[in-house]
C-alpha positions as a Markdown table, in Angstrom:
| # | Residue | x | y | z |
|---|---|---|---|---|
| 1 | Met | -7.9 | 41.1 | -33.3 |
| 2 | Ile | -10.2 | 42.0 | -36.2 |
| 3 | Lys | -13.3 | 41.7 | -34.0 |
| 4 | Ile | -11.8 | 43.9 | -31.3 |
| 5 | Leu | -10.8 | 46.5 | -33.9 |
| 6 | Ile | -14.3 | 46.5 | -35.5 |
| 7 | Thr | -16.0 | 46.8 | -32.1 |
| 8 | Phe | -13.7 | 49.7 | -31.1 |
| 9 | Ile | -14.2 | 51.7 | -34.3 |
| 10 | Lys | -18.0 | 51.1 | -34.2 |
| 11 | Lys | -18.2 | 52.3 | -30.6 |
| 12 | Ile | -16.1 | 55.4 | -31.4 |
| 13 | Arg | -18.3 | 56.2 | -34.4 |
| 14 | Thr | -21.5 | 55.8 | -32.4 |
| 15 | Phe | -20.1 | 57.9 | -29.6 |
| 16 | Leu | -19.1 | 60.7 | -32.0 |
| 17 | Ile | -22.4 | 60.7 | -33.8 |
| 18 | Asn | -24.3 | 61.0 | -30.5 |
| 19 | Lys | -22.0 | 63.8 | -29.1 |
| 20 | Leu | -21.0 | 65.7 | -32.2 |
| 21 | Gly | -23.7 | 64.9 | -34.8 |
| 22 | Lys | -26.0 | 67.7 | -33.5 |
| 23 | Tyr | -23.2 | 70.3 | -34.2 |
| 24 | Asn | -21.8 | 69.0 | -37.5 |
| 25 | Val | -23.2 | 65.9 | -39.3 |
| 26 | Thr | -19.9 | 65.2 | -41.1 |
| 27 | Leu | -17.5 | 65.6 | -38.1 |
| 28 | Pro | -18.2 | 62.1 | -36.6 |
| 29 | Tyr | -17.6 | 60.4 | -39.9 |
| 30 | Val | -14.4 | 62.4 | -40.5 |
| 31 | Ile | -13.0 | 61.6 | -37.0 |
| 32 | Ala | -13.9 | 57.9 | -37.3 |
| 33 | Leu | -12.2 | 57.8 | -40.6 |
| 34 | Leu | -9.1 | 59.4 | -39.3 |
| 35 | Leu | -9.0 | 56.9 | -36.4 |
| 36 | Ala | -9.3 | 54.0 | -38.8 |
| 37 | Leu | -6.6 | 55.4 | -41.0 |
| 38 | Val | -4.3 | 55.6 | -38.0 |
| 39 | Phe | -4.7 | 51.8 | -37.6 |
| 40 | Val | -3.8 | 51.4 | -41.3 |
| 41 | Val | -0.8 | 53.6 | -41.1 |
| 42 | Val | 0.4 | 51.8 | -37.9 |
| 43 | Gly | -0.1 | 48.5 | -39.7 |
| 44 | Ile | 1.9 | 49.6 | -42.7 |
| 45 | Asn | 4.7 | 50.8 | -40.4 |
| 46 | Leu | 4.8 | 47.5 | -38.6 |
| 47 | Phe | 4.9 | 45.6 | -42.0 |
| 48 | Ile | 7.8 | 47.8 | -43.2 |
| 49 | Glu | 9.7 | 47.3 | -39.9 |
| 50 | Leu | 9.3 | 43.6 | -40.1 |
| 51 | Thr | 10.3 | 43.5 | -43.8 |
| 52 | Glu | 13.5 | 45.5 | -43.0 |
| 53 | Thr | 14.6 | 42.8 | -40.4 |
| 54 | Leu | 14.2 | 39.8 | -42.8 |
| 55 | Thr | 17.9 | 39.4 | -43.3 |
| 56 | Thr | 18.9 | 39.9 | -39.7 |
| 57 | Asp | 20.4 | 37.0 | -37.6 |
| 58 | Val | 18.0 | 37.8 | -34.8 |
| 59 | Leu | 14.9 | 37.2 | -36.9 |
| 60 | Ala | 16.5 | 34.1 | -38.5 |
| 61 | Glu | 17.0 | 32.7 | -35.0 |
| 62 | Tyr | 13.4 | 33.3 | -34.0 |
| 63 | Asp | 12.1 | 31.8 | -37.3 |
| 64 | Thr | 14.2 | 28.7 | -36.7 |
| 65 | Arg | 13.1 | 28.2 | -33.1 |
| 66 | Ile | 9.4 | 28.7 | -33.8 |
| 67 | Thr | 9.6 | 26.4 | -36.9 |
| 68 | Asp | 11.4 | 23.7 | -35.0 |
| 69 | Tyr | 8.9 | 23.9 | -32.2 |
| 70 | Ile | 5.9 | 23.6 | -34.5 |
| 71 | Ile | 7.2 | 20.8 | -36.7 |
| 72 | Ser | 8.1 | 18.8 | -33.5 |
| 73 | Phe | 4.4 | 18.1 | -33.2 |
| 74 | Arg | 4.1 | 16.5 | -36.6 |
| 75 | Ser | 1.9 | 13.4 | -36.7 |
| 76 | Ser | -0.3 | 11.7 | -39.3 |
| 77 | Ala | -3.4 | 13.2 | -37.8 |
| 78 | Leu | -2.1 | 16.8 | -37.6 |
| 79 | Thr | -0.6 | 16.5 | -41.1 |
| 80 | Asn | -4.0 | 15.5 | -42.5 |
| 81 | Tyr | -5.6 | 18.4 | -40.7 |
| 82 | Phe | -3.1 | 21.0 | -41.8 |
| 83 | Val | -3.0 | 19.8 | -45.4 |
| 84 | Phe | -6.8 | 20.1 | -45.5 |
| 85 | Val | -6.7 | 23.6 | -43.9 |
| 86 | Thr | -3.9 | 24.8 | -46.2 |
| 87 | His | -6.1 | 23.8 | -49.2 |
| 88 | Val | -9.0 | 25.8 | -47.7 |
| 89 | Gly | -6.7 | 28.8 | -47.8 |
| 90 | Asp | -5.8 | 28.1 | -51.5 |
| 91 | Ile | -7.5 | 29.2 | -54.7 |
| 92 | Tyr | -9.9 | 26.3 | -54.8 |
| 93 | Gly | -10.8 | 26.8 | -51.1 |
| 94 | Tyr | -11.6 | 30.5 | -51.7 |
| 95 | Ala | -13.5 | 29.7 | -54.8 |
| 96 | Ser | -15.7 | 27.3 | -52.8 |
| 97 | Val | -16.2 | 29.7 | -49.9 |
| 98 | Leu | -16.8 | 32.6 | -52.3 |
| 99 | Ala | -19.5 | 30.6 | -54.0 |
| 100 | Ile | -21.2 | 29.8 | -50.7 |
| 101 | Ser | -20.9 | 33.5 | -49.7 |
| 102 | Ile | -22.5 | 34.6 | -53.0 |
| 103 | Phe | -25.4 | 32.2 | -52.4 |
| 104 | Leu | -25.9 | 33.5 | -48.9 |
| 105 | Ser | -25.6 | 37.1 | -49.9 |
| 106 | Leu | -28.1 | 36.8 | -52.8 |
| 107 | Val | -30.6 | 34.2 | -51.4 |
| 108 | Ile | -30.5 | 34.7 | -47.6 |
| 109 | Phe | -29.5 | 38.3 | -47.0 |
| 110 | Lys | -30.5 | 39.6 | -50.5 |
| 111 | Arg | -27.7 | 42.0 | -50.7 |
| 112 | Lys | -25.7 | 42.1 | -53.9 |
| 113 | Lys | -23.2 | 44.5 | -52.4 |
| 114 | Tyr | -21.7 | 41.8 | -50.2 |
| 115 | Val | -20.8 | 39.8 | -53.3 |
| 116 | Val | -18.9 | 42.8 | -54.7 |
| 117 | Gln | -17.3 | 43.7 | -51.4 |
| 118 | Ile | -16.0 | 40.1 | -50.7 |
| 119 | Ser | -14.7 | 39.8 | -54.2 |
| 120 | Val | -12.9 | 43.2 | -54.0 |
| 121 | Val | -11.2 | 42.3 | -50.7 |
| 122 | Leu | -10.0 | 38.9 | -52.1 |
| 123 | Phe | -8.8 | 40.4 | -55.4 |
| 124 | Leu | -6.9 | 43.3 | -53.7 |
| 125 | Ser | -5.2 | 41.0 | -51.2 |
| 126 | Ala | -4.2 | 38.5 | -53.9 |
| 127 | Leu | -2.9 | 41.1 | -56.3 |
| 128 | Ser | -0.9 | 43.0 | -53.7 |
| 129 | Asn | 0.6 | 39.8 | -52.4 |
| 130 | Leu | 2.0 | 39.0 | -55.8 |
| 131 | Val | 3.5 | 42.4 | -56.1 |
| 132 | Leu | 5.0 | 42.3 | -52.6 |
| 133 | Lys | 6.5 | 38.8 | -53.2 |
| 134 | Arg | 8.1 | 40.0 | -56.4 |
| 135 | Phe | 9.5 | 43.1 | -54.8 |
| 136 | Ile | 10.8 | 41.5 | -51.6 |
| 137 | Asn | 12.0 | 38.3 | -53.3 |
| 138 | Arg | 12.5 | 36.1 | -50.3 |
| 139 | Ala | 13.2 | 32.4 | -50.9 |
| 140 | Arg | 11.3 | 29.6 | -49.2 |
| 141 | Pro | 12.7 | 27.8 | -46.1 |
| 142 | Asp | 15.4 | 25.2 | -46.9 |
| 143 | Ile | 13.6 | 22.3 | -45.2 |
| 144 | Glu | 11.3 | 19.6 | -46.3 |
| 145 | His | 8.2 | 20.9 | -48.1 |
| 146 | Met | 5.2 | 18.7 | -47.4 |
| 147 | Val | 3.1 | 20.4 | -50.1 |
| 148 | Ser | 4.2 | 21.8 | -53.4 |
| 149 | Val | 4.9 | 25.5 | -53.8 |
| 150 | Glu | 5.8 | 27.7 | -56.8 |
| 151 | Thr | 5.9 | 31.3 | -55.6 |
| 152 | Leu | 8.2 | 33.3 | -53.4 |
| 153 | Ser | 8.0 | 33.3 | -49.6 |
| 154 | Tyr | 7.3 | 36.7 | -48.1 |
| 155 | Pro | 4.6 | 37.7 | -47.2 |
| 156 | Ser | 2.7 | 34.5 | -47.0 |
| 157 | Gly | -0.2 | 34.6 | -49.6 |
| 158 | His | -2.1 | 32.1 | -47.6 |
| 159 | Ala | -1.9 | 34.1 | -44.3 |
| 160 | Met | -2.5 | 37.4 | -46.1 |
| 161 | Ser | -5.6 | 36.2 | -48.0 |
| 162 | Ala | -6.9 | 34.3 | -45.0 |
| 163 | Met | -6.7 | 37.4 | -42.8 |
| 164 | Ala | -8.3 | 39.6 | -45.5 |
| 165 | Phe | -10.9 | 37.3 | -46.8 |
| 166 | Tyr | -12.1 | 35.4 | -43.7 |
| 167 | Gly | -11.4 | 38.6 | -41.6 |
| 168 | Phe | -13.8 | 40.5 | -43.8 |
| 169 | Leu | -16.4 | 37.7 | -43.4 |
| 170 | Ile | -16.0 | 38.1 | -39.6 |
| 171 | Tyr | -16.8 | 41.8 | -40.0 |
| 172 | Leu | -19.9 | 41.0 | -42.1 |
| 173 | Phe | -21.2 | 38.3 | -39.6 |
| 174 | Tyr | -20.5 | 40.8 | -36.8 |
| 175 | Lys | -22.8 | 43.3 | -38.6 |
| 176 | Phe | -25.6 | 40.8 | -39.3 |
| 177 | Lys | -28.6 | 40.6 | -37.1 |
| 178 | Met | -28.9 | 37.0 | -36.3 |
| 179 | Asn | -28.9 | 34.4 | -33.5 |
| 180 | Gly | -26.2 | 35.3 | -31.0 |
| 181 | Phe | -24.9 | 31.8 | -30.6 |
| 182 | Ile | -24.7 | 31.2 | -34.4 |
| 183 | Lys | -22.9 | 34.5 | -34.8 |
| 184 | Phe | -20.4 | 33.8 | -32.0 |
| 185 | Thr | -19.8 | 30.3 | -33.3 |
| 186 | Thr | -19.3 | 31.4 | -36.8 |
| 187 | Ile | -16.8 | 34.2 | -35.8 |
| 188 | Phe | -14.9 | 31.8 | -33.6 |
| 189 | Met | -14.6 | 29.2 | -36.3 |
| 190 | Leu | -13.5 | 31.8 | -38.9 |
| 191 | Thr | -10.9 | 33.1 | -36.4 |
| 192 | Leu | -9.7 | 29.5 | -35.7 |
| 193 | Leu | -9.5 | 29.0 | -39.5 |
| 194 | Ile | -7.3 | 32.1 | -40.0 |
| 195 | Leu | -4.9 | 31.0 | -37.3 |
| 196 | Ser | -4.9 | 27.4 | -38.6 |
| 197 | Ile | -4.1 | 28.4 | -42.1 |
| 198 | Gly | -1.1 | 30.5 | -40.9 |
| 199 | Ile | 0.2 | 27.7 | -38.7 |
| 200 | Ser | -0.3 | 25.1 | -41.4 |
| 201 | Arg | 2.2 | 26.9 | -43.7 |
| 202 | Ile | 4.9 | 26.7 | -41.0 |
| 203 | Tyr | 4.0 | 23.1 | -40.1 |
| 204 | Leu | 4.2 | 22.0 | -43.7 |
| 205 | Gly | 7.6 | 23.6 | -44.1 |
| 206 | Val | 6.8 | 26.1 | -46.8 |
| 207 | His | 7.0 | 29.3 | -44.8 |
| 208 | Phe | 9.0 | 31.1 | -42.2 |
| 209 | Pro | 7.0 | 32.3 | -39.1 |
| 210 | Ser | 7.9 | 35.9 | -40.1 |
| 211 | Asp | 6.2 | 35.2 | -43.5 |
| 212 | Ile | 3.0 | 34.4 | -41.7 |
| 213 | Leu | 3.3 | 37.4 | -39.4 |
| 214 | Gly | 3.9 | 39.7 | -42.4 |
| 215 | Gly | 0.9 | 38.1 | -44.2 |
| 216 | Phe | -1.4 | 38.6 | -41.2 |
| 217 | Ile | -0.3 | 42.3 | -40.9 |
| 218 | Ala | -0.8 | 43.0 | -44.6 |
| 219 | Gly | -4.2 | 41.2 | -44.6 |
| 220 | Ala | -5.4 | 43.1 | -41.6 |
| 221 | Ile | -4.5 | 46.4 | -43.3 |
| 222 | Trp | -6.6 | 45.4 | -46.3 |
| 223 | Val | -9.5 | 44.5 | -44.0 |
| 224 | Val | -9.5 | 47.9 | -42.2 |
| 225 | Phe | -9.0 | 49.8 | -45.4 |
| 226 | Cys | -11.8 | 48.0 | -47.2 |
| 227 | Ile | -14.2 | 48.4 | -44.2 |
| 228 | Val | -13.5 | 52.2 | -44.2 |
| 229 | Leu | -13.9 | 52.4 | -47.9 |
| 230 | Phe | -17.2 | 50.5 | -48.1 |
| 231 | Asn | -18.7 | 52.4 | -45.2 |
| 232 | Leu | -17.7 | 55.7 | -46.7 |
| 233 | Ile | -19.4 | 54.8 | -49.9 |
| 234 | Glu | -22.5 | 53.7 | -48.0 |
| 235 | Val | -22.5 | 57.0 | -46.0 |
| 236 | Phe | -22.2 | 59.2 | -49.0 |
| 237 | Arg | -24.9 | 57.2 | -50.9 |
| 238 | Arg | -27.4 | 57.3 | -48.1 |
| 239 | Asp | -26.7 | 60.7 | -46.5 |
| 240 | Pro | -26.4 | 63.6 | -49.0 |
| 241 | Lys | -25.4 | 66.0 | -46.1 |
| 242 | Thr | -22.1 | 64.2 | -45.7 |
């Protein structure tokens, strides 16, 4: 979803620059910004709509059916995989990936800005998740928890941070000029990781499916918002005419 969105916005921006840039250098950036903001507004609206249905019987039924279906596949091998994946989506996992990202940014790509950008995305996602959890105040599922949890349930912090953090890494790898196979493989693995982290929280009994959906939506909003923000900063820094 993120890759499709990034490609769409990039193509729109390129098209507008080619068609409108000769008339007004700022107009393509303004229109591209407005289109990206439309995605953000739509995402916020979806999140609000989902949040308003949390106490309905219909959503409870869907949550139960999906949860029962996922946990029906429990096995020792899958449990080991999802426990590992859920730890990758926890604070220690992000600390490790962030350290690797910092090394790659400074040593390989020699771009300090990527370190700042990745850190900002992760911080905003984590902080907003804590605020949303406190405000919405949804309890965890009343089933066996296969890992320990301490915070509230909605939206899933793991799903939200995974979508924001690893989603932004997908955006960066999409931008990098590198071997096509390595780029595709990396993006595929990051996408699989995001989905696995979300599913792991249901499988391990610590989240409702709607928690995961809400986390993915909120995380995607932060990805798009931060991409727009960082690109605007870059545009204004490089092009005084804007």
